[in-house]
PASEBA-1860 file (N, C-alpha, C; in nm, 3 decimals):
! residues 326
1> MQIAGTQE> 3.643/26.353/25.870/3.634/26.200/25.938/3.528/26.095/25.935 ~ 3.517/26.035/25.823/3.387/25.958/25.891/3.432/25.832/25.810 ~ 3.424/25.715/25.960/3.420/25.593/25.931/3.343/25.510/25.974 ~ 3.364/25.414/25.956/3.227/25.295/25.994/3.230/25.241/26.133 ~ 3.125/25.228/26.221/3.134/25.207/26.341/3.185/25.054/26.385 ~ 3.245/25.046/26.501/3.311/24.865/26.575/3.171/24.784/26.497 ~ 3.058/24.814/26.517/3.013/24.674/26.515/2.967/24.613/26.395 ~ 2.935/24.771/26.305/2.885/24.743/26.135/2.973/24.675/26.063
9> LLAAAPVK> 3.156/24.702/26.155/3.256/24.652/26.041/3.248/24.455/26.118 ~ 3.186/24.465/26.192/3.180/24.303/26.278/3.095/24.253/26.197 ~ 3.013/24.319/26.153/2.870/24.269/26.146/2.849/24.251/25.942 ~ 2.972/24.322/25.901/2.985/24.345/25.718/3.029/24.184/25.724 ~ 2.910/24.148/25.596/2.923/24.026/25.575/3.082/24.005/25.465 ~ 3.143/23.918/25.458/3.259/23.881/25.386/3.166/23.886/25.208 ~ 3.223/23.972/25.156/3.198/23.941/25.005/3.273/23.922/24.916 ~ 3.280/23.884/24.793/3.460/23.885/24.657/3.386/24.011/24.616
17> TNGTNGHA> 3.502/24.035/24.616/3.481/24.186/24.465/3.562/24.155/24.400 ~ 3.521/24.263/24.277/3.580/24.246/24.139/3.680/24.343/24.102 ~ 3.765/24.294/24.001/3.853/24.488/23.990/3.824/24.586/23.994 ~ 3.695/24.587/23.971/3.631/24.705/23.960/3.590/24.786/24.097 ~ 3.560/24.710/24.199/3.580/24.747/24.314/3.708/24.694/24.442 ~ 3.781/24.602/24.385/3.887/24.556/24.420/3.970/24.635/24.391 ~ 4.126/24.550/24.403/4.275/24.612/24.363/4.217/24.664/24.204 ~ 4.345/24.777/24.225/4.368/24.878/24.071/4.413/24.750/23.995
25> DGHEQVGP> 4.498/24.681/24.030/4.541/24.617/23.929/4.450/24.474/23.862 ~ 4.327/24.516/23.900/4.235/24.364/23.882/4.230/24.261/23.938 ~ 4.317/24.223/23.993/4.302/24.122/24.111/4.234/24.104/24.174 ~ 4.095/23.992/24.219/4.018/23.982/24.310/4.059/23.942/24.491 ~ 3.976/24.067/24.536/4.034/23.994/24.728/3.907/23.977/24.818 ~ 3.907/23.895/24.898/3.775/23.892/24.976/3.853/23.958/25.079 ~ 3.714/24.016/25.124/3.708/24.090/25.248/3.528/24.149/25.275 ~ 3.518/24.224/25.414/3.441/24.283/25.391/3.408/24.462/25.363
33> VLPRKDPA> 3.246/24.491/25.341/3.241/24.587/25.305/3.233/24.712/25.346 ~ 3.299/24.795/25.363/3.244/24.926/25.454/3.105/24.970/25.479 ~ 3.009/24.948/25.527/2.838/25.012/25.494/2.837/25.122/25.499 ~ 2.784/25.204/25.427/2.764/25.304/25.473/2.687/25.350/25.532 ~ 2.763/25.406/25.672/2.722/25.505/25.826/2.575/25.602/25.800 ~ 2.477/25.501/25.937/2.345/25.550/25.952/2.369/25.692/26.043 ~ 2.259/25.798/25.948/2.305/25.914/25.998/2.295/25.890/26.172 ~ 2.292/25.989/26.258/2.333/25.971/26.401/2.201/26.023/26.486
41> PVSTRRVL> 2.163/25.991/26.585/2.002/26.017/26.642/2.032/26.188/26.635 ~ 1.932/26.215/26.611/1.906/26.380/26.652/1.932/26.403/26.762 ~ 1.980/26.479/26.825/2.049/26.521/26.906/2.138/26.636/26.980 ~ 2.081/26.719/27.070/2.121/26.839/27.092/2.233/26.870/27.224 ~ 2.264/26.748/27.262/2.331/26.728/27.391/2.519/26.728/27.375 ~ 2.542/26.850/27.460/2.664/26.830/27.387/2.778/26.855/27.542 ~ 2.870/26.770/27.495/2.975/26.696/27.621/3.089/26.805/27.613 ~ 3.193/26.776/27.731/3.281/26.896/27.735/3.353/26.785/27.820
49> ISGFAETT> 3.517/26.692/27.730/3.619/26.652/27.789/3.702/26.673/27.870 ~ 3.736/26.728/27.974/3.811/26.798/27.981/3.954/26.758/28.061 ~ 4.075/26.762/27.995/4.186/26.717/28.094/4.281/26.860/28.119 ~ 4.375/26.842/28.203/4.486/26.993/28.237/4.582/27.033/28.141 ~ 4.580/27.031/28.049/4.665/27.001/27.991/4.656/27.218/27.939 ~ 4.750/27.295/27.985/4.724/27.472/27.966/4.716/27.513/27.836 ~ 4.686/27.469/27.756/4.684/27.537/27.554/4.624/27.535/27.567 ~ 4.508/27.453/27.595/4.349/27.457/27.510/4.284/27.435/27.647
57> RDVANRQP> 4.312/27.456/27.762/4.209/27.377/27.914/4.118/27.502/27.944 ~ 4.138/27.596/27.870/4.039/27.712/27.907/3.943/27.717/27.835 ~ 3.925/27.679/27.736/3.806/27.669/27.677/3.699/27.612/27.750 ~ 3.740/27.508/27.803/3.663/27.458/27.929/3.543/27.569/28.004 ~ 3.610/27.653/28.077/3.545/27.789/28.118/3.443/27.849/28.048 ~ 3.496/27.845/27.899/3.425/27.983/27.808/3.241/27.907/27.746 ~ 3.228/27.794/27.845/3.116/27.714/27.717/3.000/27.772/27.831 ~ 2.862/27.744/27.736/2.753/27.803/27.795/2.725/27.693/27.921
65> KEVEIWAL> 2.585/27.764/27.952/2.566/27.619/28.112/2.496/27.520/28.006 ~ 2.424/27.483/27.924/2.410/27.384/27.854/2.488/27.282/27.837 ~ 2.631/27.290/27.809/2.716/27.164/27.773/2.777/27.176/27.896 ~ 2.766/26.989/27.885/2.810/26.898/28.021/2.968/26.947/27.986 ~ 3.015/26.953/28.156/3.139/26.892/28.151/3.163/26.790/28.220 ~ 3.284/26.703/28.176/3.313/26.612/28.279/3.477/26.649/28.309 ~ 3.516/26.596/28.442/3.731/26.610/28.460/3.669/26.514/28.510 ~ 3.849/26.557/28.549/3.944/26.448/28.659/4.065/26.487/28.693
73> NRCYTFLK> 4.039/26.429/28.791/4.204/26.497/28.876/4.225/26.568/28.925 ~ 4.358/26.653/28.865/4.364/26.822/28.934/4.266/26.908/28.846 ~ 4.191/26.875/28.768/4.081/27.001/28.708/4.008/27.055/28.769 ~ 3.971/27.017/28.917/3.874/27.113/28.969/4.014/27.237/29.000 ~ 4.139/27.234/28.981/4.265/27.371/29.031/4.185/27.476/28.925 ~ 4.138/27.453/28.799/4.114/27.622/28.696/3.909/27.539/28.702 ~ 3.868/27.466/28.684/3.732/27.514/28.631/3.626/27.531/28.727 ~ 3.568/27.626/28.672/3.468/27.660/28.736/3.326/27.611/28.799
81> RWDRWYEV> 3.368/27.557/28.692/3.212/27.397/28.727/3.245/27.296/28.625 ~ 3.161/27.158/28.684/3.206/27.081/28.597/3.064/26.958/28.663 ~ 3.024/26.898/28.570/2.864/26.806/28.563/2.882/26.665/28.646 ~ 3.006/26.596/28.635/3.018/26.469/28.625/3.219/26.468/28.647 ~ 3.236/26.369/28.727/3.390/26.366/28.772/3.410/26.179/28.806 ~ 3.543/26.204/28.688/3.590/26.055/28.688/3.712/26.019/28.798 ~ 3.724/25.846/28.835/3.839/25.858/28.936/3.893/25.711/28.879 ~ 3.951/25.662/28.795/3.985/25.550/28.768/4.078/25.451/28.818
89> HEPELYTG> 4.141/25.549/28.937/4.279/25.498/28.983/4.248/25.385/29.069 ~ 4.387/25.369/29.128/4.294/25.301/29.267/4.320/25.348/29.390 ~ 4.231/25.261/29.516/4.211/25.355/29.591/4.366/25.393/29.684 ~ 4.399/25.366/29.682/4.517/25.402/29.744/4.602/25.606/29.706 ~ 4.539/25.508/29.554/4.618/25.661/29.450/4.506/25.816/29.517 ~ 4.415/25.740/29.463/4.275/25.900/29.522/4.277/25.939/29.652 ~ 4.265/25.834/29.762/4.311/25.878/29.941/4.419/25.934/29.987 ~ 4.509/25.967/29.853/4.593/26.013/29.901/4.707/25.947/29.989
97> QSGLREPD> 4.745/25.769/30.006/4.824/25.710/30.042/4.954/25.687/30.004 ~ 4.921/25.726/29.842/5.092/25.704/29.752/5.108/25.907/29.749 ~ 5.067/25.979/29.822/5.096/26.121/29.763/5.108/26.155/29.671 ~ 5.025/26.086/29.557/5.020/26.144/29.404/4.864/26.272/29.383 ~ 4.825/26.292/29.499/4.675/26.394/29.537/4.724/26.461/29.595 ~ 4.600/26.572/29.572/4.700/26.755/29.661/4.580/26.632/29.814 ~ 4.642/26.692/29.920/4.556/26.667/30.067/4.384/26.726/30.074 ~ 4.326/26.873/29.983/4.154/26.887/29.936/4.117/26.842/29.830
105> YLETLRKT> 4.216/26.695/29.770/4.148/26.602/29.693/4.006/26.553/29.717 ~ 4.014/26.471/29.817/3.917/26.372/29.868/3.776/26.491/29.924 ~ 3.809/26.626/30.004/3.748/26.734/30.012/3.677/26.767/29.889 ~ 3.737/26.771/29.730/3.699/26.851/29.651/3.513/26.718/29.609 ~ 3.636/26.556/29.578/3.490/26.493/29.530/3.394/26.533/29.616 ~ 3.367/26.550/29.752/3.294/26.474/29.862/3.225/26.657/29.852 ~ 3.277/26.739/29.779/3.175/26.876/29.768/3.091/26.859/29.590 ~ 3.144/26.778/29.566/3.083/26.789/29.357/2.948/26.750/29.373
113> KGPVYMLN> 2.904/26.800/29.344/2.688/26.745/29.316/2.681/26.674/29.270 ~ 2.783/26.635/29.117/2.777/26.559/29.004/2.760/26.465/29.081 ~ 2.764/26.293/28.988/2.844/26.212/29.021/2.979/26.200/28.979 ~ 3.016/26.087/29.026/3.192/26.049/28.990/3.160/25.935/28.994 ~ 3.206/25.926/28.894/3.300/25.752/28.782/3.386/25.660/28.844 ~ 3.376/25.563/28.867/3.485/25.543/28.954/3.506/25.335/28.941 ~ 3.621/25.347/28.915/3.650/25.160/28.905/3.595/25.115/29.018 ~ 3.691/25.151/29.108/3.653/25.082/29.271/3.564/25.243/29.385
121> PWAELPQA> 3.463/25.230/29.338/3.368/25.284/29.411/3.401/25.327/29.589 ~ 3.429/25.480/29.591/3.501/25.434/29.753/3.319/25.486/29.839 ~ 3.316/25.369/29.922/3.251/25.358/30.014/3.180/25.503/30.081 ~ 3.281/25.618/30.139/3.282/25.763/30.206/3.249/25.815/30.081 ~ 3.226/25.832/30.006/3.122/25.880/29.875/3.029/25.891/29.800 ~ 2.922/25.948/29.853/2.745/25.904/29.842/2.765/25.928/29.632 ~ 2.822/26.046/29.620/2.767/26.045/29.462/2.910/25.940/29.370 ~ 2.964/25.834/29.450/3.051/25.751/29.369/2.905/25.635/29.293
129> RQYPYKEI> 2.954/25.649/29.184/2.840/25.510/29.062/2.989/25.438/29.038 ~ 2.981/25.347/28.974/3.038/25.195/28.922/3.026/25.268/28.792 ~ 3.172/25.265/28.757/3.247/25.308/28.580/3.116/25.180/28.529 ~ 3.109/25.171/28.446/2.996/25.068/28.361/3.169/24.931/28.235 ~ 3.230/24.960/28.319/3.345/24.909/28.271/3.322/24.755/28.179 ~ 3.275/24.658/28.267/3.230/24.519/28.168/3.106/24.542/28.060 ~ 3.001/24.633/28.086/2.927/24.705/27.979/3.005/24.733/27.853 ~ 3.095/24.844/27.901/3.183/24.865/27.739/3.281/24.802/27.701
137> CTRFRDYF> 3.327/24.720/27.798/3.402/24.638/27.698/3.310/24.492/27.622 ~ 3.228/24.457/27.654/3.127/24.342/27.592/3.104/24.453/27.427 ~ 3.045/24.549/27.462/2.988/24.620/27.306/3.046/24.695/27.231 ~ 3.188/24.696/27.314/3.333/24.789/27.209/3.416/24.695/27.248 ~ 3.516/24.763/27.329/3.636/24.628/27.367/3.733/24.671/27.502 ~ 3.830/24.579/27.521/3.898/24.600/27.673/4.024/24.673/27.610 ~ 4.049/24.808/27.599/4.091/24.896/27.536/4.129/24.982/27.638 ~ 4.264/25.032/27.699/4.250/25.176/27.847/4.376/25.117/27.887
145> TNSIAYML> 4.446/25.286/27.834/4.568/25.324/27.877/4.580/25.446/27.963 ~ 4.444/25.520/27.982/4.456/25.658/28.028/4.306/25.682/28.103 ~ 4.287/25.772/28.184/4.173/25.783/28.223/4.089/25.891/28.120 ~ 4.127/25.922/28.003/4.076/26.020/27.906/3.993/25.901/27.831 ~ 4.015/25.809/27.819/4.021/25.727/27.697/3.869/25.600/27.738 ~ 3.837/25.575/27.922/3.772/25.595/27.988/3.663/25.691/27.975 ~ 3.692/25.789/27.972/3.595/25.934/27.946/3.514/25.918/27.794 ~ 3.615/25.897/27.720/3.546/25.884/27.550/3.471/25.756/27.543
153> AHAAYEHV> 3.518/25.626/27.631/3.418/25.477/27.612/3.298/25.524/27.684 ~ 3.272/25.607/27.758/3.189/25.600/27.821/3.050/25.726/27.741 ~ 3.138/25.773/27.704/3.038/25.907/27.572/2.958/25.827/27.444 ~ 3.074/25.736/27.400/3.050/25.613/27.334/2.916/25.550/27.334 ~ 2.971/25.486/27.464/2.823/25.355/27.557/2.720/25.418/27.560 ~ 2.697/25.538/27.615/2.530/25.629/27.614/2.531/25.633/27.480 ~ 2.588/25.717/27.384/2.560/25.739/27.295/2.467/25.637/27.229 ~ 2.506/25.527/27.223/2.422/25.369/27.177/2.299/25.284/27.296
161> TGNPIGEL> 2.342/25.347/27.408/2.238/25.322/27.478/2.135/25.400/27.540 ~ 2.111/25.478/27.435/1.952/25.581/27.504/2.001/25.703/27.462 ~ 2.125/25.780/27.542/2.173/25.903/27.593/2.272/25.956/27.506 ~ 2.180/25.997/27.350/2.320/25.985/27.174/2.367/26.136/27.263 ~ 2.464/26.212/27.220/2.539/26.344/27.187/2.560/26.371/27.060 ~ 2.533/26.467/27.030/2.539/26.597/26.948/2.695/26.599/26.902 ~ 2.739/26.653/27.027/2.853/26.699/26.977/2.958/26.640/27.067 ~ 3.083/26.621/27.053/3.159/26.605/27.188/3.306/26.710/27.178
169> LICGVDMS> 3.324/26.784/27.284/3.451/26.854/27.252/3.561/26.811/27.360 ~ 3.648/26.842/27.312/3.792/26.786/27.372/3.849/26.919/27.428 ~ 3.902/26.909/27.547/3.989/27.040/27.585/4.115/26.995/27.687 ~ 4.194/27.059/27.683/4.350/27.037/27.784/4.412/26.932/27.772 ~ 4.362/26.837/27.659/4.381/26.655/27.625/4.505/26.706/27.521 ~ 4.622/26.701/27.541/4.716/26.708/27.423/4.823/26.630/27.439 ~ 4.828/26.491/27.499/4.853/26.363/27.559/5.064/26.379/27.399 ~ 5.096/26.485/27.454/5.196/26.505/27.406/5.337/26.497/27.481
177> AYSEYSEQ> 5.336/26.475/27.628/5.446/26.478/27.696/5.497/26.278/27.624 ~ 5.590/26.208/27.669/5.692/26.136/27.618/5.585/26.005/27.646 ~ 5.554/25.998/27.805/5.535/25.835/27.830/5.369/25.879/27.758 ~ 5.328/25.981/27.792/5.157/25.998/27.737/5.156/26.016/27.581 ~ 5.314/26.050/27.510/5.235/26.004/27.351/5.285/25.862/27.330 ~ 5.391/25.772/27.361/5.412/25.686/27.319/5.281/25.561/27.401 ~ 5.282/25.625/27.523/5.159/25.491/27.557/5.049/25.512/27.580 ~ 4.975/25.671/27.626/4.850/25.654/27.628/4.788/25.735/27.506
185> RPCVEYWM> 4.815/25.799/27.436/4.798/25.863/27.283/4.709/25.799/27.170 ~ 4.751/25.715/27.176/4.726/25.574/27.075/4.591/25.535/27.118 ~ 4.560/25.524/27.238/4.425/25.435/27.294/4.356/25.537/27.278 ~ 4.374/25.699/27.308/4.292/25.785/27.322/4.243/25.834/27.177 ~ 4.299/25.860/27.076/4.290/25.848/26.933/4.259/25.748/26.857 ~ 4.207/25.592/26.953/4.094/25.529/26.896/4.012/25.548/26.933 ~ 3.946/25.555/27.080/3.867/25.596/27.095/3.818/25.710/27.077 ~ 3.898/25.817/26.999/3.782/25.923/26.952/3.763/25.890/26.826
193> GVVDGLGI> 3.826/25.797/26.717/3.790/25.769/26.603/3.615/25.660/26.634 ~ 3.619/25.621/26.754/3.538/25.518/26.716/3.368/25.612/26.762 ~ 3.414/25.710/26.887/3.353/25.821/26.890/3.311/25.876/26.732 ~ 3.384/25.947/26.648/3.376/25.979/26.544/3.250/25.898/26.447 ~ 3.307/25.719/26.443/3.271/25.658/26.365/3.072/25.658/26.406 ~ 3.019/25.690/26.548/2.904/25.693/26.562/2.762/25.813/26.542 ~ 2.903/25.929/26.450/2.857/26.010/26.334/2.828/26.112/26.476 ~ 2.871/26.133/26.617/2.889/26.240/26.720/2.990/26.326/26.644
201> KLTIPAAS> 2.941/26.428/26.657/3.031/26.543/26.609/3.166/26.564/26.692 ~ 3.294/26.568/26.654/3.383/26.565/26.751/3.491/26.702/26.717 ~ 3.492/26.796/26.788/3.567/26.920/26.840/3.690/26.947/26.881 ~ 3.796/26.955/26.857/3.956/26.947/26.878/4.002/27.081/26.871 ~ 4.045/27.156/26.999/4.052/27.250/26.936/4.230/27.288/26.825 ~ 4.282/27.326/26.737/4.336/27.346/26.673/4.487/27.365/26.707 ~ 4.495/27.345/26.831/4.652/27.399/26.910/4.621/27.221/27.008 ~ 4.608/27.144/26.991/4.597/26.989/27.080/4.637/26.930/26.967
209> PLLKAAVT> 4.731/26.848/26.955/4.799/26.758/26.865/4.698/26.640/26.826 ~ 4.600/26.620/26.897/4.516/26.486/26.904/4.490/26.472/26.754 ~ 4.457/26.348/26.676/4.413/26.354/26.534/4.495/26.464/26.436 ~ 4.649/26.467/26.437/4.698/26.540/26.345/4.825/26.494/26.332 ~ 4.850/26.514/26.229/5.034/26.483/26.154/5.103/26.603/26.089 ~ 5.219/26.582/26.080/5.341/26.697/26.055/5.282/26.726/25.937 ~ 5.272/26.592/25.870/5.269/26.567/25.713/5.142/26.453/25.715 ~ 5.039/26.483/25.580/5.007/26.441/25.540/5.060/26.315/25.425
217> YGHRNRSV> 5.047/26.148/25.471/5.152/26.056/25.353/5.107/26.175/25.225 ~ 5.200/26.142/25.129/5.143/26.152/25.032/5.153/26.293/24.974 ~ 5.134/26.370/25.029/5.162/26.584/25.035/5.228/26.569/25.049 ~ 5.229/26.750/25.102/5.335/26.849/25.168/5.296/26.926/25.186 ~ 5.194/26.949/25.252/5.105/27.019/25.264/5.097/27.071/25.475 ~ 5.149/27.145/25.494/5.195/27.146/25.671/5.105/27.241/25.750 ~ 4.967/27.309/25.687/4.940/27.427/25.686/4.878/27.404/25.834 ~ 4.784/27.237/25.869/4.756/27.204/25.953/4.850/27.195/26.119
225> LWGQAKER> 4.971/27.180/26.105/5.095/27.164/26.145/5.158/27.341/26.170 ~ 5.119/27.412/26.102/5.172/27.534/26.143/5.074/27.622/26.152 ~ 4.950/27.590/26.156/4.772/27.659/26.286/4.818/27.620/26.418 ~ 4.875/27.472/26.377/4.867/27.423/26.515/4.940/27.460/26.656 ~ 5.098/27.506/26.560/5.217/27.506/26.618/5.199/27.728/26.657 ~ 5.144/27.792/26.561/5.102/27.968/26.630/4.988/27.979/26.701 ~ 4.896/27.900/26.718/4.830/27.873/26.873/4.908/27.801/26.984 ~ 4.986/27.729/26.959/5.095/27.729/27.090/5.160/27.812/27.144
233> LEHHKTRQ> 5.239/27.862/26.990/5.354/27.970/27.092/5.253/28.119/27.135 ~ 5.158/28.125/27.071/5.080/28.238/27.112/5.025/28.216/27.276 ~ 4.984/28.085/27.270/4.976/28.040/27.474/5.098/28.116/27.537 ~ 5.235/28.033/27.482/5.318/28.053/27.579/5.357/28.281/27.589 ~ 5.392/28.312/27.417/5.404/28.451/27.487/5.261/28.516/27.565 ~ 5.158/28.455/27.556/5.026/28.542/27.628/5.109/28.526/27.826 ~ 5.130/28.404/27.826/5.182/28.315/27.951/5.270/28.413/28.000 ~ 5.374/28.396/27.896/5.529/28.513/27.946/5.477/28.632/28.011
241> RELEAQVN> 5.399/28.723/27.956/5.367/28.852/27.928/5.336/28.825/28.062 ~ 5.195/28.750/28.101/5.159/28.718/28.236/5.274/28.702/28.361 ~ 5.374/28.665/28.343/5.436/28.591/28.479/5.548/28.704/28.480 ~ 5.580/28.818/28.328/5.631/28.933/28.349/5.609/29.015/28.467 ~ 5.541/29.005/28.400/5.396/29.155/28.491/5.386/29.073/28.644 ~ 5.339/29.025/28.659/5.383/28.910/28.813/5.550/28.907/28.867 ~ 5.693/28.878/28.809/5.740/28.951/28.829/5.811/29.079/28.893 ~ 5.735/29.144/28.801/5.773/29.347/28.833/5.723/29.367/28.926
249> CAVGILGD> 5.579/29.269/28.953/5.566/29.325/29.102/5.543/29.274/29.218 ~ 5.637/29.154/29.195/5.699/29.123/29.292/5.891/29.187/29.317 ~ 5.925/29.237/29.223/6.025/29.313/29.264/5.954/29.444/29.313 ~ 5.896/29.502/29.287/5.855/29.670/29.343/5.785/29.609/29.478 ~ 5.740/29.521/29.525/5.734/29.474/29.669/5.833/29.414/29.723 ~ 5.967/29.369/29.702/6.095/29.365/29.753/6.139/29.485/29.753 ~ 6.106/29.581/29.697/6.182/29.674/29.683/6.134/29.806/29.818 ~ 6.011/29.772/29.872/5.951/29.844/29.931/5.980/29.745/30.066
257> ADQLFKAV> 5.996/29.622/30.072/6.042/29.573/30.198/6.174/29.618/30.220 ~ 6.253/29.595/30.135/6.414/29.701/30.142/6.362/29.800/30.217 ~ 6.304/29.899/30.210/6.270/30.032/30.254/6.281/29.983/30.420 ~ 6.145/29.931/30.394/6.120/29.958/30.575/6.190/29.826/30.636 ~ 6.262/29.763/30.629/6.403/29.694/30.644/6.442/29.826/30.710 ~ 6.504/29.902/30.638/6.596/29.999/30.696/6.499/30.076/30.828 ~ 6.404/30.144/30.732/6.348/30.193/30.803/6.344/30.165/31.013 ~ 6.275/30.055/31.020/6.289/29.956/31.134/6.382/29.910/31.179
265> ENGASALD> 6.475/29.918/31.170/6.581/29.823/31.181/6.629/29.802/31.315 ~ 6.642/29.932/31.357/6.567/29.933/31.556/6.491/29.895/31.607 ~ 6.382/29.811/31.508/6.288/29.778/31.591/6.315/29.624/31.648 ~ 6.327/29.513/31.690/6.344/29.403/31.680/6.174/29.348/31.585 ~ 6.061/29.342/31.662/5.991/29.294/31.660/5.924/29.361/31.558 ~ 5.920/29.475/31.470/5.923/29.528/31.343/5.996/29.491/31.187 ~ 6.117/29.422/31.325/6.226/29.364/31.198/6.219/29.209/31.196 ~ 6.156/29.144/31.271/6.180/29.051/31.243/6.020/28.985/31.115
273> WVKARRKE> 5.898/29.109/31.163/5.800/29.054/31.062/5.869/29.137/30.878 ~ 5.970/29.223/30.907/5.960/29.318/30.785/6.115/29.142/30.664 ~ 6.198/29.115/30.825/6.240/28.994/30.774/6.222/28.896/30.695 ~ 6.061/28.847/30.771/6.023/28.752/30.700/5.891/28.753/30.541 ~ 5.900/28.928/30.586/5.784/28.920/30.448/5.875/28.927/30.336 ~ 6.035/28.978/30.388/6.119/28.959/30.232/6.161/28.857/30.202 ~ 6.165/28.713/30.279/6.179/28.638/30.238/6.116/28.585/30.163 ~ 5.965/28.589/30.197/5.827/28.556/30.098/5.868/28.575/30.010
281> VLGLKDQI> 5.900/28.701/29.991/5.902/28.756/29.880/5.959/28.731/29.734 ~ 6.088/28.691/29.842/6.222/28.655/29.728/6.161/28.482/29.690 ~ 6.122/28.430/29.754/6.099/28.289/29.712/5.936/28.273/29.620 ~ 5.854/28.389/29.665/5.738/28.434/29.474/5.813/28.451/29.407 ~ 5.926/28.565/29.376/6.011/28.591/29.252/6.054/28.515/29.220 ~ 6.113/28.444/29.294/6.239/28.304/29.271/6.127/28.136/29.169 ~ 6.007/28.158/29.220/5.884/28.051/29.181/5.843/28.144/29.031 ~ 5.813/28.234/29.009/5.728/28.338/28.899/5.932/28.293/28.792
289> TAELNAEI> 6.003/28.367/28.874/6.135/28.384/28.721/6.122/28.190/28.690 ~ 6.142/28.105/28.746/6.128/27.974/28.728/6.013/27.939/28.621 ~ 5.895/27.968/28.683/5.783/27.964/28.544/5.782/28.008/28.419 ~ 5.831/28.160/28.457/5.869/28.280/28.289/5.984/28.149/28.238 ~ 6.075/28.091/28.238/6.204/28.027/28.199/6.152/27.951/28.118 ~ 6.002/27.816/28.240/5.946/27.720/28.167/5.915/27.773/28.053 ~ 5.802/27.830/28.137/5.735/27.924/27.939/5.813/27.927/27.800 ~ 5.934/28.053/27.792/6.074/28.057/27.699/6.116/27.927/27.717
297> GAMREAQH> 6.141/27.845/27.778/6.187/27.752/27.704/6.098/27.645/27.668 ~ 5.976/27.640/27.600/5.845/27.550/27.579/5.851/27.634/27.443 ~ 5.872/27.819/27.421/5.926/27.893/27.323/5.974/27.821/27.203 ~ 6.088/27.821/27.307/6.228/27.750/27.214/6.257/27.652/27.170 ~ 6.188/27.536/27.226/6.107/27.429/27.150/6.073/27.448/27.028 ~ 5.937/27.520/27.053/5.872/27.527/26.949/5.935/27.578/26.834 ~ 6.007/27.714/26.863/6.008/27.792/26.710/6.154/27.647/26.642 ~ 6.221/27.533/26.731/6.311/27.483/26.729/6.237/27.363/26.584
305> WLTVVNAP> 6.092/27.312/26.700/6.050/27.227/26.632/5.978/27.266/26.489 ~ 5.938/27.440/26.469/5.880/27.445/26.387/6.009/27.460/26.244 ~ 6.124/27.513/26.301/6.273/27.508/26.168/6.272/27.353/26.086 ~ 6.269/27.256/26.254/6.342/27.120/26.147/6.205/27.104/26.069 ~ 6.061/27.107/26.089/6.022/27.073/26.005/6.009/27.164/25.859 ~ 6.069/27.305/25.891/6.029/27.360/25.761/5.925/27.423/25.762 ~ 5.840/27.488/25.839/5.735/27.539/25.865/5.722/27.652/25.751 ~ 5.623/27.668/25.701/5.605/27.811/25.587/5.583/27.915/25.662
313> QSVQQKPE> 5.679/27.980/25.747/5.692/28.102/25.820/5.733/28.257/25.710 ~ 5.646/28.385/25.725/5.678/28.488/25.691/5.711/28.519/25.739 ~ 5.777/28.650/25.739/5.843/28.772/25.771/5.816/28.837/25.895 ~ 5.663/28.801/25.887/5.541/28.876/25.970/5.527/28.780/26.074 ~ 5.545/28.652/26.055/5.502/28.518/26.178/5.582/28.463/26.217 ~ 5.748/28.494/26.186/5.846/28.441/26.227/5.871/28.536/26.353 ~ 5.848/28.395/26.481/5.889/28.424/26.629/5.975/28.491/26.669 ~ 5.986/28.574/26.811/6.148/28.741/26.786/6.228/28.561/26.917
321> AAKIAR> 6.306/28.625/26.870/6.398/28.545/26.951/6.385/28.549/27.125 ~ 6.359/28.463/27.226/6.303/28.453/27.320/6.462/28.436/27.417 ~ 6.437/28.515/27.515/6.571/28.500/27.614/6.525/28.522/27.768 ~ 6.639/28.458/27.834/6.600/28.359/27.899/6.610/28.517/28.032 ~ 6.489/28.472/28.176/6.501/28.610/28.233/6.623/28.634/28.322 ~ 6.585/28.693/28.434/6.736/28.689/28.565/6.643/28.734/28.631
END
């Protein structure tokens, strides 16, 4: 997809067009002519913006060291490294007063070696940097409904102010939850369009719903949708196998605990220990079983979705029926 940059559109002079370059019916129209996009600055700089959607977030951990990783929120729970952090929320949120951040979140920010870009820089954080909000709004526009949008806008701003980017990768960003889809996804896709219009190579995993439609208007080709659905199903199947293995492990430990319970039934101290251990393992089993059932539920939803849109499944591709774990 190639589009003109925002400033190019604004700078384009209105001209009158005739039937050859205007409407197909020969009527005249007045409006800006979209100029050809100038070649992007030569740059080998590669940046990856990571969210924490499980379907594609592992892509970040497979990147070579030369790829910059920009992270946010709970990404520290799975990322092996990151080069900069974004915390654009109000202080009462990131300092834990609202209860929406883990107790170790601030300690994680303190240990971050790279800059931490914030709308409200925290005085106790030496790495805190002021996010260039005013500058970005002046250069582009004031349209932000989520943190990822701030990160995309910053990438676009750096690209046009002397630190060009050759490729921007997006992973762990689905924007498929109800609130995200209706309120946040349009903003993210707007800024992705800005990035694309600046000539930056935009790389999005096939499993991500971003910049994808179930049907291209005027066409009936659903191959993109089917490819996306297949990747997401494979992710859930892999996760299902992992969780089933953990359930079996927990069941084995539970069996051992039951045997020990019987063996030391007459020893009070040992008995108390075994009871506590058994309760702990039971809780682990219930937790993993709940996660397993959630993954199976997601698979069933994906299977239903494919059926609704009549995706072209072959006998070999047809998903197997998922059974709820007990």
